[in-house]
C-alpha positions in Angstrom: 139.3 115.7 49.9 140.6 116.8 53.5 137.8 117.6 55.9 137.6 121.7 56.0 139.5 122.1 52.8 138.1 122.8 49.5 140.5 120.9 47.0 141.1 120.1 43.3 142.7 117.3 41.5 145.6 117.9 39.5 143.9 116.9 36.4 142.4 120.3 36.9 145.9 121.7 36.0 146.8 119.2 33.7 143.7 119.3 31.7 143.8 115.3 31.3 141.7 113.8 33.7 142.7 110.1 32.4 146.3 110.8 33.8 145.1 111.8 37.4 142.7 109.2 37.4 145.6 106.4 36.9 147.6 107.3 40.3 147.2 104.3 42.6 144.6 104.3 45.2 147.1 103.5 47.7 148.2 107.1 47.7 145.8 110.1 47.4 146.8 112.1 43.8 148.3 115.5 44.1 145.7 118.3 44.1 145.8 121.3 42.3 144.5 124.0 44.7 142.9 124.0 48.5 140.9 126.6 50.0 141.3 127.8 53.9 139.5 129.9 56.3 136.3 129.8 54.6 137.8 130.4 51.0 139.9 133.2 52.5 143.1 132.0 51.5 143.4 129.6 48.6 146.9 127.9 48.2 148.0 126.8 44.6 151.7 125.9 43.6 153.6 127.3 40.9 153.8 125.4 37.6 155.0 121.8 37.9 154.2 122.1 41.7 151.0 120.6 43.5 149.5 120.2 46.9 150.2 116.9 49.3 146.8 115.7 50.2 148.6 113.4 53.0 150.3 116.3 54.8 147.9 119.1 53.8 145.1 120.0 56.5 142.8 122.6 58.0 141.4 123.1 61.6 139.6 126.1 63.1 140.3 128.6 60.5 143.9 128.0 60.0 145.8 125.5 58.2 149.0 124.5 56.4 149.6 123.2 52.9 152.8 121.3 51.4 153.7 122.1 48.3 155.8 119.9 45.8 156.6 118.4 42.6 153.5 116.9 41.2 155.6 114.6 39.4 157.2 113.6 42.8 153.8 113.3 44.4 152.3 111.6 41.6 155.1 108.8 41.4 155.6 109.9 37.9 152.6 110.2 36.4 151.5 113.5 36.2 153.4 116.8 36.1 156.7 118.5 34.9 160.3 118.0 36.1 161.0 120.7 38.1 163.5 121.4 41.6 162.5 118.7 43.9 162.0 121.3 46.9 159.1 121.5 49.8 157.6 124.6 50.4 155.2 124.6 53.6 152.2 127.2 53.8 150.7 128.2 57.0 147.5 129.9 57.3 147.3 132.0 60.6 145.1 134.4 62.3 143.6 137.5 61.0 146.5 140.2 60.9 147.5 143.3 58.7 151.1 144.0 57.4 152.0 145.7 60.5 151.4 142.2 62.5 154.3 140.6 60.4 157.4 139.6 61.8 160.2 141.2 60.0 163.3 139.1 59.0 164.8 138.9 62.4 162.1 138.1 64.0 161.6 135.0 61.7 165.2 134.1 62.5 165.0 134.3 66.1 161.6 132.2 66.0 163.6 129.6 64.0 166.3 129.7 66.5 168.9 130.3 63.7 171.1 132.9 62.6 169.9 135.2 59.7 172.1 135.3 56.4 170.1 138.0 54.9 166.1 139.3 54.6 164.3 142.0 53.6 160.5 143.0 52.3 159.2 144.2 49.1 155.6 144.7 48.8 154.6 143.1 51.7 156.6 139.9 51.7 159.1 139.8 54.3 161.9 137.1 53.3 164.5 135.3 55.7 167.8 133.4 54.7 168.7 131.2 57.6 171.8 129.7 58.5 170.1 126.1 59.7 167.5 123.7 59.9 166.9 123.1 56.7 167.9 119.5 56.8 165.2 118.8 59.1 162.6 118.8 56.8 163.9 117.3 53.5 166.2 114.3 53.2 169.9 115.3 52.1 168.6 118.9 52.7 170.8 122.0 52.5 170.9 123.3 56.4 170.1 126.6 54.8 166.5 127.4 54.3 164.1 130.1 53.6 160.9 131.8 55.4 158.7 134.5 54.3 155.3 136.0 55.6 152.5 138.0 54.1 148.8 139.0 54.2 146.6 137.3 52.1 142.8 137.3 52.6 143.1 139.5 55.7 144.9 136.4 57.2 149.1 135.9 57.9 150.7 133.5 56.0 153.7 132.2 56.6 156.0 130.0 54.0 159.0 127.9 54.5 161.5 126.6 51.5 163.6 123.4 51.8 165.7 122.4 48.7 168.1 119.6 48.2 171.9 120.2 49.7 173.9 122.8 47.7 170.9 123.5 45.2 170.4 127.3 44.1 167.1 127.5 45.9 169.0 126.9 49.1 170.8 130.1 48.1 170.0 133.3 46.6 167.5 131.7 44.3 165.1 130.8 47.3 163.9 134.2 47.1 162.4 133.6 44.0 160.5 130.7 44.7 159.0 132.5 47.5 157.5 135.0 45.4 156.1 132.8 43.1 154.2 130.8 45.7 152.8 134.0 46.7 152.1 134.9 43.5 150.4 131.4 43.0 148.3 131.8 46.1 147.1 135.5 45.0 146.3 134.0 41.4 144.3 131.2 43.1 142.5 133.7 45.2 141.6 136.2 42.8 141.0 133.9 39.5 143.1 136.6 37.8 146.8 136.5 36.4 149.7 137.4 38.6 152.9 138.8 37.3 155.8 136.7 38.6 158.6 139.1 38.5 162.6 137.8 39.1 162.8 138.5 43.0 166.2 139.8 42.5 164.8 143.0 40.6 162.0 143.6 43.5 163.6 142.4 46.6 166.3 143.9 48.6 168.2 141.6 51.0 170.0 143.1 53.8 172.3 142.3 56.5 170.8 140.9 59.8 169.1 143.7 62.3 168.7 143.2 65.9 164.6 143.1 66.1 162.4 142.0 68.8 159.7 142.0 67.2 157.2 138.6 67.4 154.8 136.8 65.5 151.9 134.4 66.5 152.4 132.7 63.5 155.8 131.8 63.7 156.1 131.6 67.3 157.7 128.6 68.9 
């Protein structure tokens, strides 16, 4: 357990505590979910993805969660095969939808070119040209960022995928929507329909926009 976080072991998802308990004590078992900002935001990954307790943390009402394959995080003991991507979730200050940066501002804050971006139902997405290989071994230079409001908090997403993987390209936006849906489902306790982002998110060519967000500032 992490100080300031309410965490649940992955066995809560798998339905078999014996699997999770078999994970060596040298490494903390992956988590099903974590609570941030006094419970205002509960982070959970899509099916097959868990939170890494070694790199997730909470402080002063904010925090960061790192989502990756349950199978990889548990050294093959728990989970199913899923794409080996990493998603970071940053819980920021209180904010409204009007405070969110647009796709161009996300690219500007990252110091890279915007390949495509858009917004749908309050989720800002930005496909960025470079920087993705800094977080993932043999990662694609392209990566995705996203932003939305959950529990009156600004939440930032960043998705890193292996070189050449479809999630580093157009399909990455689908994963961002799945992560947001998982966070909303974890917070509300109600099922959230996950819709293919190709039918829900309109991607546009870059526009000039100087809006800046505290959540994504350098």
